[in-house]
FIPA-883670 format. One record per residue: x, y, z of N, C-alpha, C in turn. Coordinates in steps of 0.05 Angstrom, whole numbers, plus 32768, in hexadecimal, padded with zeros to 4 digits. Layout:
N
XYZXYZXYZ
...
END
This chain:
330
8C387D4C77138C3E7D5A76F98C5C7D5576F3
8C627D4B76DB8C7D7D4676D38C8C7D6076CD
8CA67D6276D58CB67D7976D08CC67D7576B6
8CC67D8976A48CD57D86768B8CF37D827691
8D007D74767F8D1D7D6F76838D2D7D897684
8D267D9C76738D347DB576738D337DC4768E
8D1C7DC1769B8D197DCE76B68D2B7DC076CA
8D2E7DA676C88D407D9776DA8D5D7D9E76D5
8D647DA076BB8D7F7DA876B48D867DC476BF
8D727DD676BE8D777DF176C88D7B7DF176E6
8D6D7DE076F48D707DDE77118D8B7DD27718
8D937DBE77098DAD7DB1770E8DC47DC67709
8DC27DD576F38DD67DE976ED8DD87DFE7704
8DC17E06770D8DC07E1B77228DCD7E10773C
8DC87DF777428DD37DEB775A8DF27DE77758
8DFB7DDE77418E187DD9773E8E287DF3773C
8E1B7E0A77368E297E2377348E2C7E31774F
8E1F7E2677648E217E33777E8E3E7E307789
8E477E4477988E627E4477A38E667E2D77B7
8E527E2777C68E547E1377DB8E4A7DF777D2
8E477DF377B88E3C7DDA77AE8E4F7DC377B4
8E447DAD77BF8E547D9477C48E467D7C77B7
8E317D8277A88E217D6C779C8E2E7D627782
8E2E7D48777F8E3A7D3C77688E277D3D7750
8E327D4477388E217D4777218E137D2E771A
8E217D17771B8E147CFE77148DFD7CF87727
8E017CFE77418DEB7CF977548DD37D0B774E
8DD87D2477478DC27D3777418DB27D2E7729
8DC17D2577148DB37D1B76FC8DA37D027702
8DAE7CF077128DA07CD877198D877CDE7729
8D8A7CF1773C8D737CF8774D8D5D7D05773C
8D657D1577298D517D2377188D477D117701
8D527CF976FF8D4A7CE676EA8D507CF176CE
8D687CFD76CB8D717D0676B18D8E7CFC76AD
8D977CFC76948DB27CF2768E8DC67D08768F
8DDF7D0176958DF57D1476958DF97D1F7678
8DF87D0D76648DFC7D1676498DE67D2A7641
8DCD7D26764A8DB87D3976448DBE7D547651
8DC97D53766A8DCF7D6C76778DE57D7B7668
8DFA7D6D765F8E0F7D7B76508E057D867636
8DF37D7776298DE77D8176108DD77D9A7616
8DC97D9B762D8DBA7DB376358DCD7DCB7638
8DE47DC776448DF77DDD76478E027DE7762C
8E077DD4761A8E127DDB76008DFE7DEB75EF
8DE47DE775F48DCF7DF475E48DC57E0D75F0
8DD37E1876048DCA7E3076128DC67E4775FE
8DD97E4B75EC8DD77E6175D98DBE7E5F75C7
8DB97E4675BE8DA27E4275AD8D887E4775BC
8D877E3F75D68D6F7E4575E68D6B7E6375EA
8D807E7175EE8D7E7E8E75F28D747E9B75D8
8D7E7E9075C18D757E9B75A78D587E9675A3
8D4E7E7D75AA8D327E7775A78D217E8975BA
8D2C7E8D75D28D1D7E9D75E58D1A7EBA75DB
8D2F7EC475CF8D2E7EE075C48D1A7EE175AD
8D1A7ECC759C8D077ECC75868CEB7ECB7591
8CE67EBA75A58CCB7EB975B28CC37ED475BC
8CD57EE275C98CCE7EFC75D58CC67F1075BE
8CD57F1075A98CCF7F2275938CB47F1B7586
8CAF7F0175828C967EF975768C7E7EFF7589
8C847EFC75A38C6E7F0175B68C677F1F75B7
8C7A7F3075B38C747F4D75B18C617F53759A
8C657F4575848C527F48756D8C377F3E7574
8C367F2775838C1D7F1B758B8C0E7F2E759E
8C1C7F3A75B18C0F7F4D75C38C047F6575B5
8C137F6F75A18C0A7F8675928BF17F7F7583
8BF07F6875778BD87F5F75688BC17F5A757C
8BC77F4E75938BB37F4875A78BA47F6275B0
8BB37F7875B38BA87F9075BD8B9F7FA475A7
8BA17F9C758E8B9B7FAE75788B7F7FBB757B
8B7F7FD5757B8B677FE6757E8B587FE17598
8B657FD575AB8B5A7FD375C68B477FBC75CB
8B467FA975B88B347F9275BB8B457F7875BB
8B437F6A75D18B537F5175D48B4A7F3C75C0
8B5D7F2B75B88B577F1775A48B617EFB75AC
8B567EE775A08B617ECC75A38B777EC6758F
8B807EAD758F8B977EA6757E8B917EAB7560
8B797EA475578B737EA8753B8B717EC57534
8B657ED575468B637EF275428B7F7EFE7540
8B917EF575518BAD7EFF75518BBA7EF87536
8BB77EDF752D8BC37ED675148BBA7EE874FD
8BA07EED74FC8B957EFD74E68B9E7F1A74E8
8BA17F2475008BAC7F4075038BC97F4174F9
8BD97F2C75008BF57F2B74F78BF77F2A74D8
8BE37F1D74CC8BE37F1B74AE8BDE7F3774A2
8BD17F4874B28BCA7F6374A78BDF7F7874AD
8BF57F7074B98C0B7F8374BE8C197F8974A3
8C297F9D74A38C387FA5748B8C567FA47491
8C657F9074888C5C7F7974788C4D7F647489
8C3D7F52747D8C2F7F3E748C8C417F2B749B
8C387F2374B38C477F1074C38C367EF674C4
8C407EE174B78C317EC874B68C3B7EB574CC
8C307EB774E48C397EA874FB8C267E9074FF
8C327E7875048C237E6075078C117E627520
8BF87E57751D8BE57E5875338BF07E49754C
8BFD7E3375478C087E24755E8C1D7E35756D
8C2D7E43755E8C427E54756B8C357E6A757B
8C1F7E77756F8C117E8C757E8C067E817598
8BFA7E6A75978BEE7E5E75AF8C047E5675C3
8C1B7E4C75B98C317E4575CA8C3C7E5D75D9
8C407E7375CA8C4B7E8B75D78C377E9875EA
8C1D7E9775E38C097EA275F58C097E92760F
8C0B7E78760D8C0C7E6776258C267E6B7635
8C3C7E6E76268C567E7276338C577E8B7643
8C4C7EA176388C4D7EBB76458C337EC27653
8C217EAE76548C087EB176648BF67EC87659
8BF37EC9763F8BE17EDC76338BC77ECD762D
8BB27ED5763B8B997EC6763A8B877ECF7623
8B7B7EBB76158B687EC176008B4D7ECA760D
8B3F7EDD76018B247EE2760B8B117ECB7604
8B007EC376168AEE7EAC76138AD27EB67613
8AC27EAD75FF8AA67EB575FE8A987EAE7618
8A8A7EC276238A7B7EBD763B8A5F7EB57634
8A537EA476458A377E9D76418A267EB67645
8A137EBA76338A017ED2763589F07ECF764E
89F37EE2766189E37EE0767A89C77EEB7677
89C27EF7766089A87F04765D89957EF3764B
897C7EF5765089697EE7763E89657EF87625
895B7EEB761189557EFA75F9893F7F0E75FF
893D7F2275ED89297F3675F2890D7F2A75F2
88FA7F3975FB88DF7F2E75FE88D67F2075E5
88C87F0975E988C07EF975D288AC7F0A75C1
88AA7F0275A888997F117596887C7F11759F
886F7F28759B88537F2A75A188437F18758D
882D7F0D7597881D7EFD758588107F0E7570
88167F087557880C7F187541880B7F077528
87FB7F10751687F97F0174FD880E7F0B74E9
881C7F2074F088307F2C74DD884B7F1D74DE
884A7F0374DA88637EF374DB886A7EEB74BF
88837EF174B6888C7EEB749B88977ECE749B
88977EC1748488A37EA6748288C17EA77486
88CC7E90748D88EA7E8D749188F67E877475
88FB7E9C746689077E99744B89247E90744C
89327E987461894F7E92746289547E757469
89457E6A747B89477E4E748389647E46748A
89717E587498898D7E5474A289A27E52748B
899A7E59747389AE7E59745D89BA7E75745C
89CA7E7B747089D37E96747489E87E9E745F
89F87E8C74568A0E7E9374448A0B7E877428
89F47E7C742289F17E6E740889EC7E8173F1
89E47E9A73F689DB7EAB73E089EE7EC173D9
8A057EC473E88A187ED973E18A127EF273F1
8A237F0773ED8A207F2073FC8A077F2F73F5
89FD7F3D740989E67F4F740689CC7F4173FF
89CC7F27740389B37F1773FD89A47F107416
89B37F0A742C89A67F03744589B07F17745A
899E7F29746389A57F3D747789977F367491
89A67F3474A7899C7F2C74C089997F4474D2
89837F4674E1897F7F5D74F289747F54750D
897B7F63752289717F5C753D89777F74754F
896D7F72756789717F87757C897D7F7A7594
89907F8775A1899B7F7F75BB899C7F9775CD
899D7F9175E7899F7FA875FA89BB7FA87607
89C37FBF760F89DD7FC3761C89D97FD27636
89E47FC6764C89E27FD2766689FB7FE0766D
89F97FF7767B8A10800576848A0C801076A0
8A1D802276AA8A1D802B76C58A02803876CD
89FD803776E789E5804476F289CB803A76E6
89CA802076E089B2801376D589AA801E76BA
89BE802876AB89B88032769089B3801B767D
89A280207669899D800C765589978019763A
89A3800E7625899D8018760A899A800075F8
8991800575DF898A7FEF75CD89987FF375B2
89A27FDD75A789B17FDE758E89A37FCD7579
899E7FDA756389927FCC754B89A87FCB7536
89AC7FB3752A89C07FB0751589B47FA174FD
89C17FA574E789BB7F9474CF89D67F8974C6
89D87F6F74C489F17F6074BE89EE7F5174A4
8A027F5374938A037F43747B8A0C7F267483
89FA7F13747F8A007EF874888A187EEB747A
8A1E7EF474618A337EE874528A4E7EF57459
8A507F0F745A8A697F1D745F8A6D7F23747C
8A587F21748D8A587F2774A98A5C7F4674AE
8A597F56749A8A5B7F73749E8A437F7E74AC
8A477F9174BD8A317FA174C88A2B7FB774B5
8A147FB574A88A0D7FC8749389FE7FE1749E
89F27FDE74B589E47FF474C189E07FEE74DF
89E1800374EF89DB7FFF750C89D1801A7517
89C08017752C89B6802F753A89B480287557
89BE803A756889BC8038758589A6804A758F
8996804075A1897F805075AA897C804C75C8
8972806175D5896C805F75F2894F805775F7
8941805275E18924804A75E2891F803275D0
890B802275D88904800A75C888EE801075B4
88E8802A75B088D48031759C88DD80267580
88CB8020756F88D18013755688E280257543
88E3803F754888F080517536890D804A7531
891C804175458939803C7540893D8023752F
892A8011752F892C7FFA751D892780037500
8913801574FD890E801F74E28925803074D8
8932803F74EA8949804F74E28960803D74D8
8963802574E48978801374DC8974800B74BF
895B800574B789557FFE749B895B80167489
8953802E74928958804674818976804A747C
89878045749189A48048748E89AF8033747B
89A4801A747D89AC8005746B89A8800D744E
899080177448898A801F742C899A80377423
899E804A743689AE8062742F89CB805A7428
89D78048743889F48042743489F9802B7421
89E68019741E89EB8001740E89D47FFB73FA
89C4801073F489AD800B73E289B5800173C6
89CD800973BC89D5800073A289DE7FE273A2
89E37FD773BA89ED7FBC73BB89D77FA873C0
89C07FB173C989AA7F9E73CF89967F9E73B8
89887F8873B689757F8473A0895A7F7C73AB
89477F787399892C7F7073A1892C7F5373AB
89427F4473A789457F2973B189507F2873CE
895A7F3E73D789667F3F73F289527F397407
895A7F27741A89487F20743089527F2D744A
893F7F39745889457F46747289397F347487
894A7F26749689427F1074A889437F1974C5
892F7F1374D5892E7F1B74F189207F057501
891E7F0A751B890D7EF8752B88F07F03752A
88DF7EF9753B88C37F01753A88BD7F17754F
88D17F26755688CE7F3C756988B97F507560
88AE7F5E757488977F70756D88A07F87755A
88B97F8E755A88C27FA3754788BF7F9A752A
88C67F80752688C77F75750B88AC7F6C7501
88987F697513887D7F62750B886B7F7B750A
88777F92751088677FAB750F88617FB374F2
884A7FC174EF88427FC974D588567FDD74C9
88627FEE74D98875800274CF888E7FF474C3
88977FDF74D088AF7FD174C688A97FC274AD
88927FB474AC888A7FA5749588877FB7747D
887A7FCD748188757FE0746B888F7FEC7461
88A27FF2747488BC7FFD746B88CB7FEA745A
88CB7FD0746188D97FBC745088CD7FBA7434
88B27FBB743488A57FBB741A88AC7FD37409
88AD7FEA741688B38003740988D0800373FE
88E27FF5740C88FE7FF4740389037FDC73F1
88EE7FCD73EB88F07FB673D989027FA073E5
88FF7F9B73FF890E7F85740C88FB7F6F7414
89047F56741188F47F40741988F77F3B7437
88E17F36744588E27F32746288E37F147468
88F47F0C747A88F77EF0748388F87EF074A2
88ED7EDC74AE88ED7EDA74CC88F57EBF74D5
89037EBE74EC89097EA574F988EF7E997504
88F17E7F750A88DA7E72751788D97E7D7534
88C27E7B754088BE7E86755B88D17E79756F
88DF7E8A757E88F17E82759489067E6E758A
89107E72757189257E617567893D7E72755F
89507E75757289667E87756E89797E7D7558
89797E637552898B7E58753E89847E627522
896B7E6B751E89637E757504896F7E9174FE
897B7E9D751289897EB6750E89A47EB5751D
89B17E9E751C89C97E98752C89E07EAC7527
89E77EB3750E89FE7EC5750A89FA7EE07517
89E17EEA751789DB7F03752489DE7F017543
89D57EEB754E89D77EE6756B89F57EE47572
8A047ED675628A217ED375678A2F7EEE7566
8A277EFF75538A337F1975508A307F2A756A
8A177F2A75748A127F39758D8A237F2E75A4
8A257F1375A58A357F0775BB8A527F0F75BA
8A5E7F0E75A28A7A7F1775A08A7E7F3475A6
8A6B7F45759C8A6D7F6175A08A6D7F6775BE
8A5A7F5C75CD8A587F6275E98A707F5875F9
8A7B7F4175F18A937F3775FE8AAA7F4B75FB
8AAD7F5675E38AC47F6775DD8AC27F8475E7
8AA97F8D75EA8AA67FA975F48A9F7FAA7612
8A9C7F93761E8A927F92763A8AA27FA4764D
8ABD7FA2764B8ACE7FB2765E8ACA7FD07659
8AC77FD876408AC37FF5763A8AA77FFE7642
8A937FED763E8A787FF476458A757FF87663
8A837FE976738A827FEC76908A8C8007769A
8A9C801476898AA6802F76918A9380457688
8A7F803F76788A6D8053766D8A56805A7681
8A4F807376828A39807B76938A24808B7684
8A288091766B8A1480A0765B8A1080927640
89F98099763489F2808E76198A0780967605
8A1180AF76068A2580B875F28A3F80A975F4
8A4780A1760D8A5F809276108A5B80767605
8A44806A76098A3E805075FD8A3F805175DF
8A34806775D48A33806975B68A4F806C75AB
8A61807A75BA8A7D807C75B18A8B806175B0
8A85805175C48A91803675C58A87802575AE
8A6D802675AA8A61801675948A6B801F7579
8A6D803975758A778044755C8A93803A7556
8AA4803B756B8AC0803375678AC180157561
8AB18005756F8AB27FE8756B8AA77FE07550
8A927FED75478A877FE7752C8A9C7FEC7516
8AAA800275198ABF800875068AD57FF37507
8ADD7FEB751F8AF17FD675238AE77FBC7517
8ACE7FB5751D8AC37F9B75148AC37F9974F5
8AB97FAD74E88AB77FAB74CA8AD27FAD74BD
8AE47FBD74C78AFD7FC274B98B157FB274C3
8B167FAD74DD8B2F7FA174E98B2B7F8974FA
8B137F7F74FD8B0F7F66750D8B0D7F4F74F9
8B237F4074F88B257F2B74E38B177F1274ED
8B0A7F0474DA8AFA7EEC74DF8B067ED574D0
8B0D7EC074DE8B1B7EA974D38B0D7E9E74BA
8AF37E9B74BC8AE47E8F74A68ADE7EA2748F
8AE67EBB74928AE47ECE747C8AFF7ED2746E
8B0C7EBC74688B277EBC745A8B3B7ECC746A
8B397ECC74858B4B7EDA74978B497EF97494
8B337F03748A8B307F1F74858B1A7F2B7497
8B197F4674988B047F5474A58AEB7F537493
8AD37F58749E8ABB7F57748D8ABD7F697474
8AC67F8274788AC97F9474618ADC7F8A744C
8AF37F8074568B077F7574448AFC7F5D7435
8AED7F4C74438AE27F3474368ACE7F3B7420
8ABE7F4F74258AAB7F5774108AB97F6073F7
8ACE7F7073FA8ADD7F7A73E38AEB7F6373D5
8AF67F5173E58B047F3A73D98AF17F2973C9
8AD97F2373D58AC57F1373C78ABC7F2073AD
8AB97F3A73AD8AAF7F4873958AC47F4B7380
8ADD7F4E73888AF37F5373748B057F3B736F
8B077F2973828B197F13737F8B367F1A7386
8B3A7F3373908B557F3C73978B5A7F3973B5
8B6C7F2873BD8B717F2473DA8B817F3B73E4
8B787F4873FA8B847F6174038B9D7F607412
8BA77F48741A8BBF7F4674298BD67F407416
8BE87F5274118BFE7F4E73FE8C107F377406
8C167F2673F28C297F1073F68C1D7EF87404
8C037EF9740A8BF57EE374188BDF7ED87406
8BDF7EBD74028BCB7EB173F18BB17EAD7401
8B9A7EB173F48B817EAD74028B7C7E8F7408
8B6D7E88741C8B677E6C74218B597E607409
8B5F7E4674048B557E3973EC8B367E3873EB
8B2A7E3774028B0C7E3574038AFE7E507404
8B0D7E6674008B017E8174018AF47E8773E6
8AD97E8A73E58ACC7E8E73CB8ACE7EAC73C2
8ACB7EAF73A88AC97ECA739C8AB17ECA738A
8AA77EE273838A8F7EE373728A957EDA7356
8A817ED073488A847EC7732C8A8F7EDE731A
8A867EF673208A8F7F0D73108AAD7F117313
8AB77F0E732C8AD47F1173318AE47EFC7323
8AD97EE373238AE77ECE73158AE87ED372F7
8AD27EDD72EC8AD07EE372CF8AE47EF972C8
8AE77F0D72D98AFA7F2372D38B177F1A72D4
8B1D7F0772E68B387EFD72E88B407EEB72D1
8B2C7EDE72C58B317ECB72AF8B2F7EDA7294
END
């Protein structure tokens, strides 16, 4: 491994400053394969290096604060987006963030491979809806494609609970969620009821509710509830996780980020408190690079109004807004 010239210069300086030093500077430079002129230039730039080091330290403190925001570790892009949301915004280059993280050994969280298999495959039934979405998750705008699924969460003393969510495929918002200690179909039905209660004015008869072919979604109760709420039902192909990929990805990120907290939980109520906190963080403060550097809630408001919520920062050029927002601005 090659040693940087600055490191060699620092060693030479340290050796020449010793009281008992008898080594010749020219010989030291020759042995280290550096020039004397380069060494003298290194000494002359000491003040500038110290100034850069102090700047790096200050910037790294901002990075650490963003990294630890609300107790969930972030990668470089997550840090950059959090810095943009400070008051006033801090627009720090991604390369600089990565350089300082490497310099001070701040590690990015890395997605872990899911060690668990998907939930039990769908029961054989004739109640299978067509795949209306066909992986066109973001082509129809907000509140048009709603993704739903169930995942399980393990905690201390062999505890297990189940989480049902409904996700807007366009804005990535969690519109409804229910945590249950039982796999009875009721908690899936409750998730739909919460969706309609909180977002009924935003959904239409064209809205598609997309799921896998799990037994909850092929049940008569679920099918009848969607019909009653005037929602179109769509289903993935059998055993094809790519047909509901954004929902699968959401669960993967969630479990990665709450894993440390979940390991400390020993009761259902403690798990629910962790999930409640993370859902609030995810919708309001967990910024997503492809959502114009905004959180899901911010992105929905930006799309609907055309008003970018970060003062003094221009939205990415490829960030779309609704036709109504464009018409109002013109």
